[in-house]
A tleap script that builds the chain and sets N, CA, C and O, in Angstrom:
source leaprc.protein.ff14SB
mol = sequence {
  NMET ASN ILE LYS LYS ILE PHE ALA ASP ILE
  LYS ILE PHE ILE GLY ARG ALA GLN SER TYR
  VAL SER MET LEU ASN SER GLY MET ILE PHE
  PHE LEU PHE LEU SER LYS VAL LYS ASP ALA
  GLY TYR ILE HIE ILE GLU LEU GLU LYS LEU
  MET VAL VAL LEU PHE PHE ILE THR LEU LEU
  GLY MET ILE LEU ILE GLY PHE ILE GLU ASP
  LYS LEU LYS LEU HIE ASP GLU GLU ASN LYS
  ARG VAL TRP ASP ARG ASN PRO HIE ILE LYS
  ASP ILE ILE ALA ARG LEU GLU ARG ILE GLU
  THR GLU ILE LYS LYS ARG CARG
}
set mol.1.N position { -51.044 -54.784 -55.228 }
set mol.1.CA position { -49.563 -56.209 -53.693 }
set mol.1.C position { -48.128 -56.195 -54.678 }
set mol.1.O position { -48.058 -56.230 -55.906 }
set mol.2.N position { -47.001 -56.130 -53.636 }
set mol.2.CA position { -45.430 -55.695 -54.440 }
set mol.2.C position { -45.730 -57.389 -54.735 }
set mol.2.O position { -46.331 -58.317 -54.193 }
set mol.3.N position { -44.753 -57.093 -56.169 }
set mol.3.CA position { -44.802 -58.717 -56.789 }
set mol.3.C position { -43.352 -59.271 -55.977 }
set mol.3.O position { -42.587 -60.052 -56.542 }
set mol.4.N position { -43.089 -58.737 -54.539 }
set mol.4.CA position { -41.772 -59.077 -54.698 }
set mol.4.C position { -41.949 -59.764 -52.790 }
set mol.4.O position { -41.318 -60.597 -52.140 }
set mol.5.N position { -43.098 -58.895 -52.503 }
set mol.5.CA position { -44.450 -59.737 -51.420 }
set mol.5.C position { -44.694 -61.072 -51.450 }
set mol.5.O position { -44.660 -61.915 -50.554 }
set mol.6.N position { -45.066 -61.179 -53.153 }
set mol.6.CA position { -46.291 -62.408 -53.520 }
set mol.6.C position { -45.107 -63.458 -54.122 }
set mol.6.O position { -45.778 -64.419 -54.498 }
set mol.7.N position { -43.623 -63.778 -54.417 }
set mol.7.CA position { -43.029 -64.354 -54.705 }
set mol.7.C position { -42.615 -65.083 -52.918 }
set mol.7.O position { -42.554 -66.193 -52.389 }
set mol.8.N position { -42.397 -63.504 -52.499 }
set mol.8.CA position { -41.808 -64.083 -50.832 }
set mol.8.C position { -42.756 -65.797 -50.764 }
set mol.8.O position { -42.344 -66.920 -51.058 }
set mol.9.N position { -43.847 -65.431 -50.356 }
set mol.9.CA position { -45.321 -65.886 -49.999 }
set mol.9.C position { -44.924 -67.075 -50.611 }
set mol.9.O position { -44.003 -67.595 -49.981 }
set mol.10.N position { -45.125 -67.445 -51.190 }
set mol.10.CA position { -45.251 -68.112 -52.230 }
set mol.10.C position { -43.864 -69.247 -52.032 }
set mol.10.O position { -44.014 -70.465 -51.946 }
set mol.11.N position { -42.849 -68.711 -51.997 }
set mol.11.CA position { -42.340 -69.554 -51.676 }
set mol.11.C position { -41.672 -70.003 -49.702 }
set mol.11.O position { -40.913 -70.765 -49.102 }
set mol.12.N position { -42.655 -68.860 -49.469 }
set mol.12.CA position { -42.282 -69.813 -47.870 }
set mol.12.C position { -43.291 -70.523 -48.041 }
set mol.12.O position { -43.405 -71.309 -47.100 }
set mol.13.N position { -44.386 -70.670 -49.077 }
set mol.13.CA position { -45.865 -72.233 -49.005 }
set mol.13.C position { -44.843 -73.332 -49.414 }
set mol.13.O position { -44.472 -74.213 -48.640 }
set mol.14.N position { -44.460 -73.214 -50.583 }
set mol.14.CA position { -43.491 -74.198 -50.585 }
set mol.14.C position { -43.171 -74.796 -50.054 }
set mol.14.O position { -43.611 -75.936 -49.904 }
set mol.15.N position { -41.673 -73.999 -49.183 }
set mol.15.CA position { -40.684 -74.465 -47.997 }
set mol.15.C position { -41.779 -74.818 -47.264 }
set mol.15.O position { -41.132 -75.452 -46.430 }
set mol.16.N position { -43.178 -74.959 -46.796 }
set mol.16.CA position { -43.937 -75.163 -45.226 }
set mol.16.C position { -44.559 -77.150 -46.783 }
set mol.16.O position { -44.786 -78.237 -46.253 }
set mol.17.N position { -44.611 -77.066 -47.651 }
set mol.17.CA position { -44.812 -78.081 -48.652 }
set mol.17.C position { -43.811 -79.015 -48.848 }
set mol.17.O position { -43.927 -80.234 -48.981 }
set mol.18.N position { -42.530 -78.128 -48.855 }
set mol.18.CA position { -41.506 -79.405 -49.134 }
set mol.18.C position { -40.866 -79.858 -47.410 }
set mol.18.O position { -39.740 -80.315 -47.210 }
set mol.19.N position { -41.483 -79.696 -46.770 }
set mol.19.CA position { -41.307 -80.176 -45.483 }
set mol.19.C position { -41.850 -81.477 -45.498 }
set mol.19.O position { -41.356 -82.603 -45.557 }
set mol.20.N position { -43.217 -80.940 -45.417 }
set mol.20.CA position { -43.640 -82.733 -45.361 }
set mol.20.C position { -44.253 -83.908 -46.922 }
set mol.20.O position { -45.031 -84.862 -46.947 }
set mol.21.N position { -43.616 -83.368 -47.782 }
set mol.21.CA position { -43.082 -84.322 -48.620 }
set mol.21.C position { -41.879 -84.663 -48.314 }
set mol.21.O position { -41.628 -85.836 -48.590 }
set mol.22.N position { -40.818 -83.917 -47.720 }
set mol.22.CA position { -39.974 -85.007 -47.227 }
set mol.22.C position { -40.126 -86.253 -46.358 }
set mol.22.O position { -39.750 -87.368 -46.720 }
set mol.23.N position { -40.542 -86.060 -45.513 }
set mol.23.CA position { -41.401 -87.231 -44.341 }
set mol.23.C position { -41.916 -88.049 -45.415 }
set mol.23.O position { -41.634 -89.245 -45.332 }
set mol.24.N position { -42.425 -87.774 -46.145 }
set mol.24.CA position { -43.904 -88.916 -46.790 }
set mol.24.C position { -42.216 -89.841 -47.699 }
set mol.24.O position { -42.101 -91.053 -47.880 }
set mol.25.N position { -41.144 -88.707 -48.098 }
set mol.25.CA position { -40.050 -89.377 -48.888 }
set mol.25.C position { -38.896 -90.178 -48.259 }
set mol.25.O position { -38.253 -91.013 -48.894 }
set mol.26.N position { -38.713 -89.920 -47.182 }
set mol.26.CA position { -37.870 -90.504 -46.034 }
set mol.26.C position { -38.740 -91.569 -45.477 }
set mol.26.O position { -38.200 -92.195 -44.565 }
set mol.27.N position { -40.051 -91.973 -45.812 }
set mol.27.CA position { -41.194 -93.668 -45.610 }
set mol.27.C position { -40.191 -94.387 -46.598 }
set mol.27.O position { -39.489 -95.373 -46.376 }
set mol.28.N position { -40.353 -93.371 -48.141 }
set mol.28.CA position { -40.288 -93.959 -49.307 }
set mol.28.C position { -38.964 -94.904 -49.234 }
set mol.28.O position { -38.790 -96.119 -49.336 }
set mol.29.N position { -38.299 -94.033 -49.060 }
set mol.29.CA position { -37.127 -94.193 -48.754 }
set mol.29.C position { -36.546 -95.654 -47.923 }
set mol.29.O position { -36.148 -96.669 -48.495 }
set mol.30.N position { -36.629 -95.427 -46.347 }
set mol.30.CA position { -37.271 -96.503 -45.725 }
set mol.30.C position { -37.655 -98.238 -46.277 }
set mol.30.O position { -37.339 -99.369 -45.907 }
set mol.31.N position { -38.410 -97.703 -47.232 }
set mol.31.CA position { -39.662 -98.992 -47.628 }
set mol.31.C position { -38.520 -99.129 -48.290 }
set mol.31.O position { -37.980 -100.064 -47.698 }
set mol.32.N position { -37.610 -98.696 -49.382 }
set mol.32.CA position { -37.139 -99.254 -50.056 }
set mol.32.C position { -35.780 -99.697 -49.264 }
set mol.32.O position { -35.865 -100.924 -49.238 }
set mol.33.N position { -34.997 -99.455 -48.838 }
set mol.33.CA position { -33.829 -100.574 -48.087 }
set mol.33.C position { -33.927 -101.611 -47.446 }
set mol.33.O position { -33.166 -102.571 -47.323 }
set mol.34.N position { -35.871 -101.157 -46.636 }
set mol.34.CA position { -35.766 -103.074 -46.058 }
set mol.34.C position { -36.535 -103.773 -47.459 }
set mol.34.O position { -36.564 -105.002 -47.390 }
set mol.35.N position { -37.274 -103.082 -48.945 }
set mol.35.CA position { -37.035 -104.141 -49.992 }
set mol.35.C position { -35.552 -105.046 -49.869 }
set mol.35.O position { -35.244 -106.206 -49.594 }
set mol.36.N position { -34.725 -103.563 -50.312 }
set mol.36.CA position { -33.725 -104.509 -50.780 }
set mol.36.C position { -32.707 -105.128 -50.056 }
set mol.36.O position { -31.798 -105.813 -50.524 }
set mol.37.N position { -32.948 -104.795 -48.661 }
set mol.37.CA position { -32.714 -106.050 -47.564 }
set mol.37.C position { -33.726 -107.535 -47.869 }
set mol.37.O position { -32.937 -108.446 -48.122 }
set mol.38.N position { -34.475 -107.797 -47.895 }
set mol.38.CA position { -35.498 -108.397 -47.969 }
set mol.38.C position { -35.224 -109.351 -48.891 }
set mol.38.O position { -35.293 -110.559 -48.667 }
set mol.39.N position { -34.994 -108.981 -49.656 }
set mol.39.CA position { -34.621 -109.131 -51.069 }
set mol.39.C position { -33.087 -109.705 -51.090 }
set mol.39.O position { -32.813 -110.751 -51.679 }
set mol.40.N position { -32.356 -109.117 -50.567 }
set mol.40.CA position { -30.968 -110.104 -49.975 }
set mol.40.C position { -31.349 -111.524 -49.280 }
set mol.40.O position { -30.765 -112.608 -49.313 }
set mol.41.N position { -32.928 -110.981 -48.435 }
set mol.41.CA position { -32.534 -112.361 -47.775 }
set mol.41.C position { -31.868 -112.432 -46.380 }
set mol.41.O position { -31.476 -113.424 -45.764 }
set mol.42.N position { -31.835 -110.786 -45.955 }
set mol.42.CA position { -31.858 -110.858 -44.440 }
set mol.42.C position { -33.036 -110.184 -43.394 }
set mol.42.O position { -32.941 -109.695 -42.268 }
set mol.43.N position { -33.936 -110.351 -44.117 }
set mol.43.CA position { -35.789 -109.954 -43.291 }
set mol.43.C position { -36.837 -111.071 -43.728 }
set mol.43.O position { -36.575 -111.449 -44.869 }
set mol.44.N position { -37.559 -111.493 -43.369 }
set mol.44.CA position { -38.360 -112.038 -43.562 }
set mol.44.C position { -39.698 -112.317 -43.626 }
set mol.44.O position { -40.427 -113.301 -43.506 }
set mol.45.N position { -39.810 -110.979 -43.884 }
set mol.45.CA position { -41.245 -110.244 -43.668 }
set mol.45.C position { -42.359 -109.787 -44.199 }
set mol.45.O position { -41.791 -108.789 -44.643 }
set mol.46.N position { -43.879 -109.582 -44.680 }
set mol.46.CA position { -44.193 -108.698 -45.777 }
set mol.46.C position { -44.265 -107.530 -45.526 }
set mol.46.O position { -44.949 -107.140 -44.580 }
set mol.47.N position { -43.370 -106.440 -46.549 }
set mol.47.CA position { -42.962 -105.336 -46.406 }
set mol.47.C position { -44.657 -104.543 -46.461 }
set mol.47.O position { -45.284 -104.033 -45.532 }
set mol.48.N position { -45.045 -104.697 -47.936 }
set mol.48.CA position { -46.519 -104.505 -48.484 }
set mol.48.C position { -47.833 -104.269 -46.960 }
set mol.48.O position { -48.626 -103.330 -47.035 }
set mol.49.N position { -47.860 -105.073 -45.919 }
set mol.49.CA position { -48.573 -105.418 -45.383 }
set mol.49.C position { -48.236 -105.086 -44.255 }
set mol.49.O position { -48.938 -105.259 -43.258 }
set mol.50.N position { -46.871 -104.453 -44.268 }
set mol.50.CA position { -46.092 -103.176 -43.151 }
set mol.50.C position { -45.761 -102.374 -43.681 }
set mol.50.O position { -44.537 -102.250 -43.626 }
set mol.51.N position { -46.488 -101.331 -44.507 }
set mol.51.CA position { -46.479 -100.020 -44.593 }
set mol.51.C position { -46.665 -99.375 -43.809 }
set mol.51.O position { -45.759 -98.900 -43.125 }
set mol.52.N position { -48.275 -99.055 -43.578 }
set mol.52.CA position { -48.223 -97.611 -42.646 }
set mol.52.C position { -47.582 -97.957 -42.179 }
set mol.52.O position { -46.520 -97.372 -42.391 }
set mol.53.N position { -47.450 -99.426 -40.893 }
set mol.53.CA position { -46.582 -99.370 -39.733 }
set mol.53.C position { -45.072 -98.914 -39.985 }
set mol.53.O position { -44.529 -98.021 -39.334 }
set mol.54.N position { -44.507 -99.582 -40.933 }
set mol.54.CA position { -42.819 -98.785 -41.199 }
set mol.54.C position { -43.467 -97.526 -41.881 }
set mol.54.O position { -42.734 -97.377 -42.859 }
set mol.55.N position { -44.487 -96.458 -41.940 }
set mol.55.CA position { -44.099 -95.115 -42.832 }
set mol.55.C position { -44.149 -94.960 -41.109 }
set mol.55.O position { -43.090 -94.720 -40.530 }
set mol.56.N position { -45.023 -95.061 -40.570 }
set mol.56.CA position { -45.023 -94.434 -38.539 }
set mol.56.C position { -43.724 -94.889 -38.098 }
set mol.56.O position { -42.778 -94.182 -37.751 }
set mol.57.N position { -43.769 -95.819 -38.136 }
set mol.57.CA position { -42.036 -96.099 -37.819 }
set mol.57.C position { -40.540 -94.283 -38.404 }
set mol.57.O position { -39.758 -93.473 -37.906 }
set mol.58.N position { -41.054 -94.675 -39.541 }
set mol.58.CA position { -39.895 -93.453 -40.312 }
set mol.58.C position { -40.178 -92.450 -39.329 }
set mol.58.O position { -39.273 -92.165 -38.546 }
set mol.59.N position { -41.914 -91.537 -39.187 }
set mol.59.CA position { -41.817 -90.812 -38.727 }
set mol.59.C position { -41.363 -90.768 -37.061 }
set mol.59.O position { -41.093 -89.663 -36.591 }
set mol.60.N position { -41.302 -91.712 -36.378 }
set mol.60.CA position { -41.210 -91.522 -34.821 }
set mol.60.C position { -39.636 -91.273 -34.815 }
set mol.60.O position { -38.815 -90.597 -34.194 }
set mol.61.N position { -39.672 -92.048 -35.685 }
set mol.61.CA position { -37.727 -92.002 -35.831 }
set mol.61.C position { -37.477 -90.579 -36.241 }
set mol.61.O position { -36.946 -89.985 -35.302 }
set mol.62.N position { -37.637 -89.902 -37.161 }
set mol.62.CA position { -37.516 -88.337 -37.264 }
set mol.62.C position { -37.590 -87.342 -36.864 }
set mol.62.O position { -37.051 -86.301 -37.243 }
set mol.63.N position { -38.993 -87.747 -35.173 }
set mol.63.CA position { -39.047 -87.185 -34.075 }
set mol.63.C position { -38.156 -87.129 -33.119 }
set mol.63.O position { -37.796 -86.163 -32.446 }
set mol.64.N position { -37.526 -89.186 -33.083 }
set mol.64.CA position { -36.939 -88.427 -32.141 }
set mol.64.C position { -35.235 -87.455 -32.388 }
set mol.64.O position { -34.709 -86.463 -31.883 }
set mol.65.N position { -34.913 -88.383 -33.372 }
set mol.65.CA position { -33.665 -87.370 -33.802 }
set mol.65.C position { -33.738 -85.849 -33.996 }
set mol.65.O position { -32.795 -85.066 -33.875 }
set mol.66.N position { -35.588 -85.418 -34.463 }
set mol.66.CA position { -35.596 -84.074 -34.330 }
set mol.66.C position { -35.786 -83.502 -32.361 }
set mol.66.O position { -35.773 -82.302 -32.090 }
set mol.67.N position { -35.918 -84.410 -31.423 }
set mol.67.CA position { -36.282 -84.104 -30.048 }
set mol.67.C position { -34.811 -84.049 -29.638 }
set mol.67.O position { -34.442 -83.262 -28.767 }
set mol.68.N position { -33.943 -84.903 -30.279 }
set mol.68.CA position { -32.826 -85.097 -29.585 }
set mol.68.C position { -31.598 -83.566 -30.172 }
set mol.68.O position { -30.543 -83.234 -29.631 }
set mol.69.N position { -32.076 -83.118 -31.051 }
set mol.69.CA position { -31.657 -82.118 -31.769 }
set mol.69.C position { -32.226 -81.068 -30.734 }
set mol.69.O position { -31.403 -80.222 -30.385 }
set mol.70.N position { -33.088 -81.003 -30.356 }
set mol.70.CA position { -33.477 -79.372 -29.792 }
set mol.70.C position { -32.848 -79.697 -28.166 }
set mol.70.O position { -32.729 -78.821 -27.310 }
set mol.71.N position { -32.489 -81.140 -27.973 }
set mol.71.CA position { -31.865 -81.285 -26.504 }
set mol.71.C position { -30.862 -80.757 -26.353 }
set mol.71.O position { -30.685 -79.919 -25.469 }
set mol.72.N position { -29.973 -81.124 -27.185 }
set mol.72.CA position { -28.992 -80.573 -27.661 }
set mol.72.C position { -28.516 -78.872 -28.006 }
set mol.72.O position { -27.430 -78.305 -28.125 }
set mol.73.N position { -29.794 -78.487 -28.080 }
set mol.73.CA position { -30.014 -76.663 -28.825 }
set mol.73.C position { -29.514 -76.370 -29.682 }
set mol.73.O position { -28.854 -75.337 -29.573 }
set mol.74.N position { -29.518 -77.185 -31.239 }
set mol.74.CA position { -28.602 -77.483 -32.328 }
set mol.74.C position { -29.660 -76.433 -33.234 }
set mol.74.O position { -29.143 -75.637 -34.018 }
set mol.75.N position { -30.793 -76.470 -33.116 }
set mol.75.CA position { -31.294 -74.996 -33.941 }
set mol.75.C position { -31.528 -74.987 -33.603 }
set mol.75.O position { -32.520 -75.712 -33.682 }
set mol.76.N position { -31.331 -74.074 -32.068 }
set mol.76.CA position { -30.819 -72.921 -31.483 }
set mol.76.C position { -29.221 -72.089 -32.127 }
set mol.76.O position { -29.045 -70.988 -32.649 }
set mol.77.N position { -28.599 -72.828 -31.904 }
set mol.77.CA position { -27.280 -71.808 -32.641 }
set mol.77.C position { -26.903 -72.105 -34.114 }
set mol.77.O position { -25.765 -71.987 -34.569 }
set mol.78.N position { -28.523 -72.697 -35.132 }
set mol.78.CA position { -28.342 -72.712 -35.884 }
set mol.78.C position { -29.279 -71.660 -36.539 }
set mol.78.O position { -29.420 -71.486 -37.749 }
set mol.79.N position { -29.633 -71.273 -35.960 }
set mol.79.CA position { -30.805 -69.971 -35.767 }
set mol.79.C position { -29.929 -68.390 -35.704 }
set mol.79.O position { -30.051 -67.506 -36.552 }
set mol.80.N position { -29.168 -68.334 -34.647 }
set mol.80.CA position { -28.356 -67.728 -34.832 }
set mol.80.C position { -27.136 -67.946 -35.359 }
set mol.80.O position { -26.066 -67.467 -34.981 }
set mol.81.N position { -27.312 -68.577 -36.113 }
set mol.81.CA position { -26.119 -68.431 -36.972 }
set mol.81.C position { -26.354 -67.446 -38.320 }
set mol.81.O position { -25.668 -66.604 -38.900 }
set mol.82.N position { -27.976 -68.130 -38.533 }
set mol.82.CA position { -28.129 -67.442 -40.121 }
set mol.82.C position { -29.001 -66.014 -39.355 }
set mol.82.O position { -28.928 -65.284 -40.344 }
set mol.83.N position { -29.489 -65.448 -38.668 }
set mol.83.CA position { -29.088 -64.572 -38.341 }
set mol.83.C position { -27.869 -63.592 -38.058 }
set mol.83.O position { -27.878 -62.365 -38.156 }
set mol.84.N position { -26.734 -64.488 -37.654 }
set mol.84.CA position { -25.365 -63.730 -37.585 }
set mol.84.C position { -24.957 -62.573 -39.075 }
set mol.84.O position { -24.355 -61.575 -39.473 }
set mol.85.N position { -25.809 -63.647 -39.377 }
set mol.85.CA position { -25.295 -63.573 -41.498 }
set mol.85.C position { -26.328 -62.930 -41.969 }
set mol.85.O position { -26.932 -63.467 -42.897 }
set mol.86.N position { -26.854 -61.477 -41.403 }
set mol.86.CA position { -28.161 -61.518 -42.383 }
set mol.86.C position { -27.812 -59.744 -42.443 }
set mol.86.O position { -27.425 -58.885 -41.650 }
set mol.87.N position { -28.091 -59.797 -43.453 }
set mol.87.CA position { -27.196 -57.669 -42.638 }
set mol.87.C position { -28.107 -57.227 -42.825 }
set mol.87.O position { -28.066 -56.095 -43.307 }
set mol.88.N position { -29.203 -57.736 -42.609 }
set mol.88.CA position { -30.104 -56.153 -41.932 }
set mol.88.C position { -30.334 -56.477 -40.575 }
set mol.88.O position { -30.879 -55.652 -39.843 }
set mol.89.N position { -29.889 -57.871 -40.047 }
set mol.89.CA position { -29.509 -57.661 -38.397 }
set mol.89.C position { -28.790 -57.334 -38.686 }
set mol.89.O position { -29.607 -56.431 -38.871 }
set mol.90.N position { -27.379 -56.841 -39.193 }
set mol.90.CA position { -25.833 -56.630 -39.106 }
set mol.90.C position { -25.961 -55.038 -38.858 }
set mol.90.O position { -25.103 -54.467 -38.185 }
set mol.91.N position { -26.783 -54.507 -39.278 }
set mol.91.CA position { -27.480 -53.025 -39.544 }
set mol.91.C position { -28.237 -52.939 -38.544 }
set mol.91.O position { -28.098 -51.789 -38.127 }
set mol.92.N position { -29.040 -53.546 -37.843 }
set mol.92.CA position { -29.160 -53.381 -36.685 }
set mol.92.C position { -28.686 -53.624 -35.969 }
set mol.92.O position { -29.158 -53.045 -34.992 }
set mol.93.N position { -27.825 -54.270 -35.689 }
set mol.93.CA position { -26.844 -54.191 -33.941 }
set mol.93.C position { -25.837 -53.167 -34.604 }
set mol.93.O position { -25.866 -52.161 -33.896 }
set mol.94.N position { -24.630 -52.920 -36.051 }
set mol.94.CA position { -24.552 -51.507 -35.780 }
set mol.94.C position { -25.157 -50.539 -35.279 }
set mol.94.O position { -24.604 -49.993 -34.324 }
set mol.95.N position { -26.338 -50.065 -35.698 }
set mol.95.CA position { -26.742 -48.774 -35.176 }
set mol.95.C position { -26.821 -48.750 -33.591 }
set mol.95.O position { -26.470 -47.812 -32.874 }
set mol.96.N position { -27.561 -50.448 -33.023 }
set mol.96.CA position { -26.958 -50.634 -31.455 }
set mol.96.C position { -26.540 -50.565 -31.198 }
set mol.96.O position { -26.692 -49.968 -30.132 }
set mol.97.N position { -25.521 -50.876 -31.460 }
set mol.97.CA position { -24.031 -50.176 -30.933 }
set mol.97.C position { -23.290 -49.107 -30.997 }
set mol.97.O position { -22.135 -48.967 -30.593 }
set mol.98.N position { -24.140 -48.174 -31.636 }
set mol.98.CA position { -23.600 -46.721 -32.157 }
set mol.98.C position { -24.442 -45.926 -30.988 }
set mol.98.O position { -24.043 -45.125 -30.143 }
set mol.99.N position { -25.765 -46.450 -31.256 }
set mol.99.CA position { -26.932 -45.927 -29.601 }
set mol.99.C position { -26.144 -46.011 -28.716 }
set mol.99.O position { -25.440 -45.050 -28.406 }
set mol.100.N position { -26.084 -47.114 -28.139 }
set mol.100.CA position { -25.090 -47.062 -27.051 }
set mol.100.C position { -24.279 -46.890 -26.345 }
set mol.100.O position { -24.418 -47.149 -25.149 }
set mol.101.N position { -22.985 -46.317 -26.935 }
set mol.101.CA position { -21.902 -45.534 -27.386 }
set mol.101.C position { -21.650 -43.914 -27.047 }
set mol.101.O position { -20.815 -43.251 -26.432 }
set mol.102.N position { -22.729 -43.702 -27.726 }
set mol.102.CA position { -24.259 -42.609 -27.664 }
set mol.102.C position { -24.394 -42.409 -26.239 }
set mol.102.O position { -24.068 -41.272 -25.896 }
set mol.103.N position { -24.674 -42.968 -25.553 }
set mol.103.CA position { -25.845 -42.874 -24.129 }
set mol.103.C position { -24.258 -43.393 -23.305 }
set mol.103.O position { -23.947 -42.890 -22.225 }
set mol.104.N position { -23.618 -44.150 -23.803 }
set mol.104.CA position { -22.362 -44.161 -22.511 }
set mol.104.C position { -21.756 -42.705 -22.593 }
set mol.104.O position { -21.816 -41.965 -21.611 }
set mol.105.N position { -21.201 -42.324 -23.722 }
set mol.105.CA position { -20.964 -41.045 -23.600 }
set mol.105.C position { -21.325 -39.868 -23.108 }
set mol.105.O position { -20.597 -38.886 -22.966 }
set mol.106.N position { -22.735 -39.992 -22.782 }
set mol.106.CA position { -23.770 -38.908 -21.998 }
set mol.106.C position { -23.606 -38.479 -20.815 }
set mol.106.O position { -23.638 -37.419 -20.190 }
set mol.107.N position { -23.294 -40.334 -20.550 }
set mol.107.CA position { -23.152 -40.661 -18.738 }
set mol.107.C position { -21.795 -39.500 -18.166 }
set mol.107.O position { -21.459 -39.479 -16.982 }
savepdb mol mol.pdb
quit
């Protein structure tokens, strides 16, 4: 098997796992933020008892942000920008434009 393909697959798998780790990390950051707010005396809740609930609130918040991003079509624009910068796609587009030019000349 090609070593480049193996490394590319490993990178893909790591990237997928990082998304799950980032969800956990976001929950922990939210928990730390709330613990600092609690220590400052602004809230009076038992964070340890609500840890799971707070984690799910964090997940729901991230889902809401993703939903809003989807409705605003930001993901579509981001993908378009990534594809526009891809050198392989630029080459394919250039070839298609040459083919279109040839077809128009023949008509």
